C-alpha positions as a Python dict, from the first residue, in 0.01 Angstrom:
ca = {
    (1, 'M'): (0, 0, 0),
    (2, 'A'): (-147, 345, -102),
    (3, 'R'): (-481, 431, 33),
    (4, 'P'): (-758, 436, -186),
    (5, 'P'): (-917, 772, -250),
    (6, 'S'): (-1174, 906, -53),
    (7, 'R'): (-1566, 917, -285),
    (8, 'R'): (-1660, 1178, -59),
    (9, 'P'): (-1669, 1485, -258),
    (10, 'G'): (-1516, 1707, -13),
    (11, 'L'): (-1559, 2079, 2),
    (12, 'N'): (-1619, 2110, -380),
    (13, 'R'): (-2002, 2207, -460),
    (14, 'K'): (-2027, 2112, -787),
    (15, 'A'): (-1879, 1728, -689),
    (16, 'Q'): (-2147, 1750, -439),
    (17, 'Y'): (-2444, 1909, -625),
    (18, 'S'): (-2362, 1655, -912),
    (19, 'L'): (-2343, 1392, -631),
    (20, 'F'): (-2687, 1453, -492),
    (21, 'A'): (-2876, 1499, -857),
    (22, 'S'): (-2763, 1168, -945),
    (23, 'Y'): (-2919, 1008, -612),
    (24, 'V'): (-3250, 1206, -683),
    (25, 'V'): (-3274, 1075, -1056),
    (26, 'A'): (-3175, 736, -921),
    (27, 'V'): (-3445, 735, -640),
    (28, 'T'): (-3700, 915, -880),
    (29, 'G'): (-3662, 664, -1124),
    (30, 'A'): (-3692, 370, -877),
    (31, 'A'): (-3979, 531, -762),
    (32, 'I'): (-4152, 563, -1116),
    (33, 'G'): (-4019, 212, -1136),
    (34, 'L'): (-4183, 96, -865),
    (35, 'L'): (-4472, 311, -951),
    (36, 'L'): (-4583, 184, -1277),
    (37, 'V'): (-4560, -191, -1158),
    (38, 'V'): (-4816, -93, -885),
    (39, 'V'): (-5004, 43, -1166),
    (40, 'A'): (-4985, -274, -1386),
    (41, 'I'): (-5078, -515, -1095),
    (42, 'F'): (-5383, -361, -987),
    (43, 'D'): (-5536, -103, -1289),
    (44, 'P'): (-5433, -272, -1602),
    (45, 'T'): (-5635, -50, -1774),
    (46, 'G'): (-5477, 286, -1656),
    (47, 'F'): (-5138, 104, -1726),
    (48, 'A'): (-5204, 20, -2063),
    (49, 'G'): (-5320, 410, -2107),
    (50, 'I'): (-4959, 497, -1995),
    (51, 'R'): (-4795, 263, -2216),
    (52, 'T'): (-5017, 430, -2509),
    (53, 'V'): (-4943, 824, -2452),
    (54, 'T'): (-4521, 667, -2377),
    (55, 'A'): (-4555, 482, -2739),
    (56, 'E'): (-4712, 814, -2899),
    (57, 'A'): (-4447, 1060, -2768),
    (58, 'T'): (-4168, 851, -2778),
    (59, 'R'): (-4267, 769, -3182),
    (60, 'P'): (-4070, 1041, -3351),
    (61, 'L'): (-3743, 956, -3165),
    (62, 'S'): (-3771, 586, -3211),
    (63, 'M'): (-3835, 626, -3601),
    (64, 'G'): (-3536, 856, -3606),
    (65, 'L'): (-3329, 584, -3409),
    (66, 'K'): (-3452, 344, -3664),
    (67, 'N'): (-3360, 538, -3993),
    (68, 'M'): (-2961, 604, -3815),
    (69, 'V'): (-2948, 266, -3756),
    (70, 'S'): (-3067, 140, -4099),
    (71, 'G'): (-2810, 414, -4283),
    (72, 'V'): (-2533, 255, -4074),
    (73, 'G'): (-2634, -53, -4147),
    (74, 'S'): (-2658, -16, -4518),
    (75, 'V'): (-2255, 144, -4527),
    (76, 'D'): (-2123, -147, -4598),
    (77, 'E'): (-2364, -205, -4934),
    (78, 'V'): (-2313, 153, -5055),
    (79, 'L'): (-1921, 142, -5035),
    (80, 'S'): (-1941, -216, -5192),
    (81, 'A'): (-2116, -90, -5465),
    (82, 'Y'): (-1918, 198, -5513),
    (83, 'W'): (-1630, 7, -5554),
    (84, 'R'): (-1804, -202, -5792),
    (85, 'A'): (-1920, 88, -5995),
    (86, 'G'): (-1634, 43, -6228),
    (87, 'T'): (-1642, -344, -6303),
    (88, 'Q'): (-2012, -316, -6359),
    (89, 'N'): (-1972, -12, -6621),
    (90, 'V'): (-1745, -177, -6787),
    (91, 'A'): (-1925, -472, -6834),
    (92, 'L'): (-2236, -298, -6909),
    (93, 'R'): (-2072, -110, -7182),
    (94, 'R'): (-1951, -468, -7344),
    (95, 'Q'): (-2288, -552, -7345),
    (96, 'V'): (-2419, -269, -7497),
    (97, 'E'): (-2167, -308, -7777),
    (98, 'S'): (-2230, -670, -7802),
    (99, 'D'): (-2602, -563, -7830),
    (100, 'R'): (-2541, -327, -8101),
    (101, 'N'): (-2342, -535, -8326),
    (102, 'R'): (-2634, -803, -8316),
    (103, 'I'): (-2854, -562, -8374),
    (104, 'I'): (-2667, -495, -8718),
    (105, 'E'): (-2594, -821, -8830),
    (106, 'A'): (-2969, -849, -8747),
    (107, 'K'): (-3031, -583, -8987),
    (108, 'A'): (-2795, -726, -9273),
    (109, 'I'): (-2961, -1070, -9247),
    (110, 'A'): (-3305, -921, -9312),
    (111, 'Q'): (-3145, -689, -9618),
    (112, 'E'): (-2990, -986, -9793),
    (113, 'N'): (-3347, -1167, -9675),
    (114, 'A'): (-3546, -891, -9853),
    (115, 'R'): (-3251, -908, -10148),
    (116, 'L'): (-3298, -1297, -10226),
    (117, 'K'): (-3652, -1300, -10220),
    (118, 'R'): (-3652, -987, -10465),
    (119, 'L'): (-3420, -1247, -10682),
    (120, 'L'): (-3600, -1547, -10612),
    (121, 'R'): (-3928, -1362, -10736),
    (122, 'L'): (-3768, -1244, -11001),
    (123, 'V'): (-3648, -1627, -11156),
    (124, 'D'): (-3971, -1707, -11100),
    (125, 'E'): (-4164, -1453, -11310),
    (126, 'D'): (-3875, -1437, -11588),
    (127, 'G'): (-3925, -1730, -11838),
    (128, 'N'): (-3625, -1632, -12001),
    (129, 'A'): (-3360, -1715, -11718),
    (130, 'L'): (-3129, -1936, -11765),
    (131, 'L'): (-2944, -1980, -11408),
    (132, 'S'): (-2846, -1807, -11120),
    (133, 'A'): (-2503, -1725, -11023),
    (134, 'R'): (-2304, -1505, -10822),
    (135, 'L'): (-2048, -1215, -10884),
    (136, 'I'): (-1744, -1319, -10702),
    (137, 'A'): (-1531, -1031, -10836),
    (138, 'S'): (-1568, -728, -11036),
    (139, 'S'): (-1303, -402, -11119),
    (140, 'S'): (-1290, -87, -11006),
    (141, 'S'): (-1041, 102, -11198),
    (142, 'S'): (-903, -73, -11458),
    (143, 'V'): (-974, 49, -11787),
    (144, 'R'): (-1201, -243, -11864),
    (145, 'R'): (-1516, -256, -11634),
    (146, 'L'): (-1563, -644, -11605),
    (147, 'A'): (-1701, -902, -11376),
    (148, 'R'): (-1627, -1223, -11264),
    (149, 'L'): (-1969, -1500, -11289),
    (150, 'S'): (-1891, -1826, -11088),
    (151, 'A'): (-2045, -1991, -11386),
    (152, 'G'): (-1926, -2095, -11726),
    (153, 'R'): (-1966, -2315, -12025),
    (154, 'W'): (-2036, -2630, -11858),
    (155, 'Q'): (-2297, -2447, -11702),
    (156, 'G'): (-2454, -2322, -12022),
    (157, 'V'): (-2364, -1989, -11986),
    (158, 'R'): (-2271, -1837, -12375),
    (159, 'P'): (-2106, -1469, -12490),
    (160, 'G'): (-2373, -1213, -12534),
    (161, 'M'): (-2587, -1329, -12241),
    (162, 'P'): (-2725, -1052, -12028),
    (163, 'V'): (-2661, -1063, -11664),
    (164, 'R'): (-2943, -928, -11425),
    (165, 'A'): (-3003, -838, -11048),
    (166, 'A'): (-3308, -805, -10885),
    (167, 'E'): (-3228, -410, -10889),
    (168, 'G'): (-3179, -405, -11237),
    (169, 'L'): (-2951, -494, -11510),
    (170, 'I'): (-2552, -531, -11425),
    (171, 'G'): (-2446, -643, -11804),
    (172, 'R'): (-2388, -895, -12057),
    (173, 'V'): (-2107, -1199, -12093),
    (174, 'H'): (-1802, -1102, -12265),
    (175, 'T'): (-1575, -1448, -12226),
    (176, 'T'): (-1639, -1787, -12084),
    (177, 'T'): (-1392, -2039, -11934),
    (178, 'P'): (-1530, -2367, -11825),
    (179, 'N'): (-1668, -2256, -11484),
    (180, 'T'): (-1651, -1882, -11491),
    (181, 'A'): (-1769, -1648, -11717),
    (182, 'E'): (-1651, -1189, -11713),
    (183, 'V'): (-1942, -983, -11708),
    (184, 'L'): (-1907, -683, -11968),
    (185, 'L'): (-2091, -385, -11721),
    (186, 'L'): (-2293, -115, -11821),
    (187, 'T'): (-2029, 67, -11693),
    (188, 'D'): (-1784, -22, -11950),
    (189, 'T'): (-1689, 190, -12265),
    (190, 'G'): (-1739, -101, -12486),
    (191, 'N'): (-2117, -205, -12336),
    (192, 'I'): (-2421, -5, -12572),
    (193, 'V'): (-2777, -61, -12447),
    (194, 'P'): (-3092, 34, -12610),
    (195, 'V'): (-3314, 220, -12369),
    (196, 'R'): (-3603, 441, -12283),
    (197, 'R'): (-3746, 669, -12069),
    (198, 'A'): (-3983, 437, -11808),
    (199, 'N'): (-4270, 690, -11805),
    (200, 'D'): (-4322, 795, -12170),
    (201, 'S'): (-4064, 546, -12329),
    (202, 'V'): (-3853, 876, -12499),
    (203, 'P'): (-3581, 667, -12654),
    (204, 'A'): (-3223, 692, -12604),
    (205, 'I'): (-2877, 496, -12598),
    (206, 'S'): (-2659, 473, -12306),
    (207, 'T'): (-2291, 441, -12348),
    (208, 'G'): (-2021, 347, -11999),
    (209, 'A'): (-1826, 631, -11930),
    (210, 'G'): (-1562, 414, -11797),
    (211, 'D'): (-1587, 609, -11477),
    (212, 'G'): (-1842, 423, -11288),
    (213, 'S'): (-2173, 636, -11449),
    (214, 'L'): (-2329, 594, -11821),
    (215, 'E'): (-2376, 883, -12065),
    (216, 'I'): (-2739, 900, -12235),
    (217, 'R'): (-2793, 1014, -12562),
    (218, 'A'): (-3127, 1052, -12661),
    (219, 'L'): (-3244, 941, -13058),
    (220, 'S'): (-3459, 1271, -13084),
    (221, 'A'): (-3243, 1612, -13254),
    (222, 'E'): (-3475, 1783, -13052),
    (223, 'R'): (-3249, 1962, -12705),
    (224, 'N'): (-3215, 1703, -12444),
    (225, 'P'): (-3539, 1560, -12323),
    (226, 'F'): (-3407, 1422, -11977),
    (227, 'K'): (-3434, 1564, -11635),
    (228, 'L'): (-3273, 1458, -11294),
    (229, 'G'): (-3423, 1187, -11177),
    (230, 'D'): (-3569, 965, -11503),
    (231, 'L'): (-3556, 626, -11456),
    (232, 'L'): (-3436, 465, -11791),
    (233, 'V'): (-3516, 81, -11869),
    (234, 'T'): (-3445, -120, -12166),
    (235, 'S'): (-3631, -73, -12465),
    (236, 'G'): (-3585, -449, -12585),
    (237, 'I'): (-3413, -318, -12941),
    (238, 'G'): (-3148, -521, -13072),
    (239, 'G'): (-3216, -828, -12971),
    (240, 'I'): (-3000, -885, -12621),
    (241, 'Y'): (-3177, -759, -12370),
    (242, 'Q'): (-3532, -772, -12314),
    (243, 'P'): (-3730, -495, -12263),
    (244, 'N'): (-3829, -297, -11943),
    (245, 'I'): (-3523, -388, -11719),
    (246, 'P'): (-3435, -124, -11507),
    (247, 'V'): (-3086, 41, -11598),
    (248, 'A'): (-2990, 366, -11480),
    (249, 'V'): (-3144, 691, -11297),
    (250, 'V'): (-3035, 1013, -11456),
    (251, 'V'): (-2802, 1215, -11239),
    (252, 'R'): (-2701, 1481, -11431),
    (253, 'V'): (-2773, 1688, -11741),
    (254, 'Q'): (-2551, 1852, -11947),
    (255, 'G'): (-2589, 1976, -12294),
    (256, 'E'): (-2718, 1724, -12508),
    (257, 'I'): (-2639, 1459, -12267),
    (258, 'A'): (-2738, 1321, -11965),
    (259, 'W'): (-2569, 1144, -11701),
    (260, 'G'): (-2692, 833, -11510),
    (261, 'V'): (-2566, 587, -11252),
    (262, 'P'): (-2653, 192, -11266),
    (263, 'L'): (-2959, 87, -11043),
    (264, 'A'): (-2748, -235, -10983),
    (265, 'N'): (-2402, -187, -10837),
    (266, 'P'): (-2178, -456, -10886),
    (267, 'S'): (-1982, -429, -10582),
    (268, 'R'): (-2258, -443, -10353),
    (269, 'V'): (-2460, -748, -10589),
    (270, 'D'): (-2366, -1073, -10521),
    (271, 'A'): (-2641, -1334, -10657),
    (272, 'V'): (-2730, -1259, -11006),
    (273, 'V'): (-2959, -1438, -11277),
    (274, 'V'): (-2817, -1523, -11678),
    (275, 'E'): (-3074, -1474, -11937),
    (276, 'K'): (-3086, -1617, -12253),
    (277, 'P'): (-3063, -1316, -12538),
    (278, 'F'): (-3420, -1152, -12635),
    (279, 'E'): (-3353, -1238, -12988),
    (280, 'E'): (-3388, -1604, -12880),
    (281, 'M'): (-3723, -1597, -12728),
    (282, 'V'): (-3890, -1354, -12976),
    (283, 'T'): (-3800, -1608, -13256),
    (284, 'R'): (-3883, -1914, -13064),
    (285, 'P'): (-4149, -2111, -13206),
    (286, 'D'): (-4505, -2064, -13042),
    (287, 'P'): (-4585, -2387, -12890),
    (288, 'A'): (-4947, -2293, -12974),
    (289, 'M'): (-4940, -2234, -13315),
    (290, 'A'): (-4810, -2618, -13329),
    (291, 'T'): (-5046, -2867, -13521),
    (292, 'P'): (-5080, -3267, -13425),
    (293, 'S'): (-4870, -3466, -13627),
    (294, 'G'): (-5000, -3480, -13977),
    (295, 'G'): (-5134, -3176, -14013),
    (296, 'P'): (-4999, -2878, -14155),
    (297, 'E'): (-4601, -2788, -14056),
    (298, 'T'): (-4587, -2495, -13769),
    (299, 'A'): (-4550, -2199, -13801),
    (300, 'Q'): (-4187, -2079, -13865),
    (301, 'P'): (-3993, -1881, -13665),
    (302, 'M'): (-3971, -1498, -13681),
    (303, 'A'): (-3620, -1357, -13890),
    (304, 'P'): (-3368, -1191, -13594),
    (305, 'A'): (-3407, -843, -13560),
    (306, 'A'): (-3223, -675, -13858),
    (307, 'N'): (-3053, -421, -13614),
    (308, 'A'): (-2914, -714, -13327),
    (309, 'T'): (-2606, -627, -13204),
    (310, 'A'): (-2302, -870, -13196),
    (311, 'P'): (-2226, -1019, -12837),
}
């Protein structure tokens, strides 16, 4: 069995000095500890002062060690958060997209509610309205500009009846079936509407151009009185459309012709109001003019307008 190595430093002075220093440190530590015990027993007040000074002296070191321990302890949380960042970003993007879709839907519902409220107010204020219906189809590229209505003869719809939306005039009923009807739109070349400028009542004739626009010609022989932005409404002449229904706005002036676009776009309108022809309203006897039975005869209805157009 080999002899264990000797613990003596031998002739190496560095080893001797290291061993001597360790002995000195150990003896000094023991002496200081013994001194502190004696002071704590025989002089508690002095020991408290020593402890206070020691706490203040070691405060920076204690704070540094504490921060180091906290940082090391949070490394796992930082690493896990880093690894989860990709998944969280994907979830947040999906949430933002969902919220954006809901905001768009809410705006669309608000616009629809506002339009239906305008249409409801139109029905309440217009005593000439026959019924409310929906546009279920409209032509956009055919030669004729027609739209299909979700009401027909069985609902009381007849050819020649005006059709309007909350935004303005759509056209008039062209043909009917038991439960549907075709509406001749303002932009059809066969639809002629007497109109006037809203601000000064300059009369004109609006004719469909067949391309989604309207050709507007003034009845006066003077130069073209229209300018961009002029609002045109029905004049009530002709016996079909009652006056002051919004029709179009002028967007271009060329020589003696002004070009306008309808205020009510059939492709964006679904709910409309079907009205009785204006000539029926003006020729209807006024109940206030009727006398009780046994008295003179009631006032005769007015004759239809001479220039009433055929449906």
